[in-house]
N, C-alpha and C positions, 0 to 999 in steps of 0.2 A: 443697854450699856454699850457704849461705842468702843469696839476693840480693833479699830482700823490700824492702830499703831502696831499691832502684832504682825501686820503684813510687811513691816520694815525688816529686811534681812539682818540689820545690825541689832535690832531688838531681839530677834530670834536667836542670834549668836550669843548675846549677853545672857539670855534666859537659859540657853543650853549650858553655858559655862557655870552658871549658878547651880543648875541641877547636878552637874558633875561634881562641883565642889561640895554640895550637900551629901552626895553619895559617899564621897571620900570621908567626910566628917562622920557620917553614920557608921561607916565600916570601922572607924577608929574610936567609936564611942565606948567608954568604959576602960579603954586601954591607956597606959601611961602616954602622955603627950610627948611627941618627938620634938627634937630641937627645931628651931626655925630653919636651920640649914636643911634638915631632912624634909621638911614641908616644902621648901623651895625646890628641892630636887624632884619631889613628886610632881609639882606643877610643871616644871621644865620637861619632865618625861611625858606628861600628858600633852603639852603643847607640841613636842617633837613628834609624837605619834600622830597627832592631829594633822600637822603640816605634811608629814610623810604620806599619810593616807590620801590627802588631797592631791599630792603630786602623782601618786600612782593612779588614782582615779582619772586625773586629767588626761593621761596618755591614752586611755582607752575610751574616753568620751567622744573624741574626734579622730578622723583619719589623719594621723601625723606620721612622718617618717624621718624628720631631721630634728636636730636640737633646737633650731630656731622655731620650728613649728611646735615643738614641745613647750618651749618657753611661752609662746603665744597662747597655747591652750591652758597652761598653768595659770598665767596671769588672768585669763578670763574666769577660771574657776575661783581664784582667790577674790577677784573683783565681785563675783556673784556672792561669795560667802561673806564678804565684808560690806555689802550694801551697794557696790557699784555695778548694778545689774543692767546690762545692755540687752538689746533685742537678740533673739535667736530665731531666725526665719529661714525659709527656703525660697529659692527661685526655680520654678519648674516650667519648662516650655515658654519662657519669657514672661511668666506671671509670678507675682509675689504671693507666697503662701504663708500665712501666719494669723494668729488670733489678733483681734483689735487691740488688746492690751500690749501684745508684743510689738505691734507696729507703732504704737504711740511712744514707746520707750526711746530714750536717747542715751548714748554712751557707748562704751567699748563692748560691742556685741559680736556675734558670729553669723555669717550668711553662708548657707550651703547652696552652691550654684550648680545645676546639672550641666551636662555636656552640650546642650542645645541653647544655653542662655548666657547672658552677661548682665552686669549691674553697674550703674553709674552712681558714684557717691559724691557728696558735696559737704563742705564745712562752712556753716553759716549760709551765705548766699553765693558762695564761690565754688567753682568746680574743684574737686579734690582728686579723684582718680576714677578710672574705668577698669573693671576687673572682669576676667573671663571665667570659664568653668573651673570649679574647684572649691576650696574652703577659703572664704574671705574673712579676715579678722578686722572688724571695724575699729578705728581709732576713736579716742574720746572726741565728742562733739561732731562726729560724722553722722550724716543721715543719708537715707536712700533717696536719690533723685528720680531714677527711672530704672526699669528693667527692660532688657532687649531679647528678642528671639533671633538666634543666629541661623535658623533654617531659612530655606527659600520661601518667599512670600508671594502670593498671587492675589491681586486686587482688580476688581472690575468697576468701571464707572460709566454711566450713560453720557453720551456726547452727541451734539448736534452741530452741523456746520452747513455752509453754503458753498456750492461749487462755483467755478468761474462763470458758468452760464446762469447762475442765480437759482439753482435747484436746491431745496433744503433736504439734507440727508441726516437721518437719525440712526445711531448704532450704539454698540457697546464696545468700549476699549478695555482690553485686559493687559496687565503687565505682570511679568514674573521677575522678581528682584530679591536681593539680600544685602546685608551689610558688606561693604567691600572687604575682601580678605587681606590678610597681612601675615608676615612671618614672625612678628615680634612675640615675645613671651607674655602671657597674660599677667598684667600687673596685679599684685596683691593676692593672686591665687596660690594656694599651697595644698599640702596634703598629698596622699597617694594619687588622688584623681588628677593632680597637675602633671604627673608623669605618664599617665595612660594616654593611649592614642585617642584623639578626638575626631569625630567625623565632621565637625563644623569648626572652621577656622575663626579666629578672633583678632580684631585690630582695634586697639584702644583709641587710636585717632579717629577711626570711622565711627566708633561708638560715641565719642565726644561730639563729633560733627552732627551726628543724627539727632542727639538730644538737645544740643545748644544751637542748632541751625537757625532757629528763630522764625520758622515758617508760620504764617498766620493766615487764617481764612475766616472772613466775616467776623473779625474782632475776636476770634477764638483760636488759640494756638493749635496747630495741626500736629498730629502724631506723625512720626517719620514714615510710617507705613502708608499714610494717606497721600503723601507727596508724589510718588511716581505716577499713579494713574492720572492725577491732575496735570502733571507736566506732559504726559502722553496725549491727553485730550487737547491741550493747547497746541502741541505740534501737529496733531491731526487736523485741527481747524486751519492752521497756517498752510499746511501742505495741500489740503483739499481746495482751498481758495484759489490755487494756481492750476487746477485741473478741471476739464470738462467731464461731465458724467459719461458721455459717449466714449471718450478716450479711455476711461478706466475699464470699460468692458470690451474693448477691442481685443481680438486674439493676438495681434502683433502690431507693433507701432514702429514706424520708420525711425532710424537713428538720426534722420535729418532734423528732428524736433526733440532736442534733449529735455525740454520742459514737459513733454507729453509722455505719459507712462501708463502701462496697463495696471490692473488692480494688484497683481502679484508684485510688480515693481514698486507700486505705491506702498504696500505693506512693508516690503524690505527697506525702502527708504525711510519709512516712519520708524522702524526698529533701530536703524542706524542713528537717526537723529536723536531719539530718546536715549539710546545707550551712550551717546557722546554729549549729552546735555550737561553744561557747566553747573547748572543748579543742582542736579543730582550728585555730581562729583563733589561739590562743595559740602553736601550733606553726608558724604561717605556711603553712597548707595551705588551698588552695581546692578545693572539691568541685564537680564538674560534674553528677553524677548518681549515683543508686543504683538497682540492679536487684535483683529478687527472683526466684529460680528457682521451679520448680514445687514445690508442697507435697508432701512425702512423708508420707503418713498411714498409720496402722495398717490392716491389711486389713479388719477389722470396721468401722472408721470409714469406709473407702472404700465398702464395701457399703451402709452406711446412707446415705451421701451419694447413691449412685445411686438408692436407693429414694425418698429425699426429692425428688430432681430429677424422677424419673418421676411422682410424685404431683403435683408442681407443674405439670409439663407437661400432664398429664391435666386438671387443674383449669382451666388456661388454655384448653385445647381445648374443654371443656364450656361455659365462659363465652362463647367466641366462637361456638359452635354455637347456644346459646340466643339470643344477640344477633342472629345471622343469621336465626333463625326469627321472632323478634319483628319484625325489619325486613321480612321477607317478608310477614307478616300485615298490616303497615301498607301495604305496596305494594298488596296485594290489596284492602284496604279503600278505598284511594284510587282504584283502578281501578274498583271497583263504583260509587262515587259519580260518577266521570267517565262511566261507561257510562249510569247513570241520567239524568244531565243530558243526555247526547247523545240517548238514546231519547226523553226528554220533548220536547227541542227539535225532533227530527225529526218526531215524531208531531204536535206542535202546528203545525208548518209545513205538513205534509201536510193536516191538517184545515183550516187557515186558507186554503190555496189552493183548497179545494173549497167553502168556505162560501157563496160568492156564488151558486153553481149549485145548491145544495141547499135543499129545503124543511125546515121544522122537523121534519116527520115522517121525512124521510130521515136527518137528522142524528142523531135519537134511535135510529133503527133501526141505523145504522152504529155508533154509540157502544155500544149494548147488545151488539152482536156482538163488538166489540173487548173489552169487559169479559168476555164469556163465554169468548173465546179465551185471555185472560190467566188467567182462573180455572182453565181446564183445564190450562194450562201449569204453573201453580203447584201443581197437585195432585200432581206428582211431587216426591219429597223431594230427589233429586239436582239437579233443575232449580232448586228453591228455594235450594239452597246456592250455585249458580253465579250466580243472579240475585237474591240476597238484597237487599231494599231497593228493587228496581225496580218490583215490582207495585203497591204503594200509590201510588207516584208516577204511574203510568199512570192508575190510577182517578181520582186527583185531577185530572189533566190532562183526562180525558174528561168529568168532572163539570163542570169549568169551560167546556169546549167546548160541552156540551149546554145550559149555562145553567140547570142544576137547582140547587135548594137542597139542603142536606144531608139534609133529611127526604125530599124526592122521590128523591134519589139512593139513600138507604137502602131505600126501597120498590122502586126499580128493581133494586137489588142482590139483593133477596129474590125477584125474579122477577115482581113486579107490574108488568107492562109496560103502557103506555097502550093505550087502546082502539084497535084497528085496526093495532096493531104486532105483527107475528109474533115470538113469543119465540124467541130464538136457541137456547134450550135445548130447543125442540121441533122435530121433523122435519115433513115435509109431511103425515103422517098424524095429527099432533097428539100423538105419543108423546114422552115425555121423551127428550131427546138425551143423549149421553154427558157426564158431568161435571155433570149438573143437581143432583146431591146436594150439591155443594160450592158454596156461594154466594161471590159476589165479596167480600162483607164478611168471610167466614171466611178467605178467602185473604189479604185485606189484613191482617186481624188477626194471622194466623199469621206472615205475612212480617214484620210489625212486631216480633213477639215474637222471631223469629229474629235 
């Protein structure tokens, strides 16, 4: 026996009224019949209590806080009671939750949207409205077109491209995005949830643009969440086509070539281009950032890259080594000059302290002996390297201390000592001492040449 007609709410309401009427008749069975007016009053009282009960129940069946919201809830309860039963569904985390029977229903229904979701409604084949978090009361003939997730989304897509020098690069492009935020009040949302703080903003225009943007891929409509990674991959190919692979991995690039950038600059430029993409703006999408995975290169290209990096590192090491040696030479040269100045100052101070107690003959004898000692010291090649530049300074200091002219000093340097002065190059027997073959002038000249 087919009892499908019993599922009709109107049939159920009629049967309920017949049962109630039968109960009333049964209670009055055997009693004197009341007048028609009394019977009508009883029916009116029953109807009044029935309607009042529905009104009271409606206020607690949904989260309402204003009279307009109460009227909406009451109308849905009465519609359900008298056969105009619309869908009652949930939207959670951007997904529609409901039984297949509920989703197939059409009519004035109720949608409970959580704080992280939104819903787009249409009437017929035309856009009706976009609603944010809260309680959404569907109007007659409205249907659910799409649901949206208001949270940040992250999508990855594989991408391949050719560099300016023709090298194929494969990588993964990642994009973080969400629906563009707005300050407008969610249309159609009501209830206590509409006045609570929401962690995710909602913009009805962005929702409309995301759903009705019309993006199509391979003859199949694309979801709005699939569009940002595809746009990022396209910008990646365009930007990489203007760069050489070696330029991307350079530690620094000269500003003289604005079209050449390092890998870090490349990723920043890619993020800026994707964020400012007109296509994504037209679809109501806001981009927060773009990431690029490791480059997957051909084995031969990777080998060549390693060789190039090795050569670059060796070149830098050699440059630093040469620079270090040059700096060391400068330090040694400064040390020699400092030592010369210190020796000159010490020698002159020692000579000056003894000047008052010496005769002219003593001063000359001591000066000649100092010259002979320095001349012998400078006869050794290794010593000359260590004390390069000091010998001539000592000879000059001694000449000034002796008070000799340059001509007299040259004669003394050649061994022509004044009468009565024992030459330091001779021993007690009058024989030539060691080092006599090398004159002070020769030592000074040699040191100057060094």
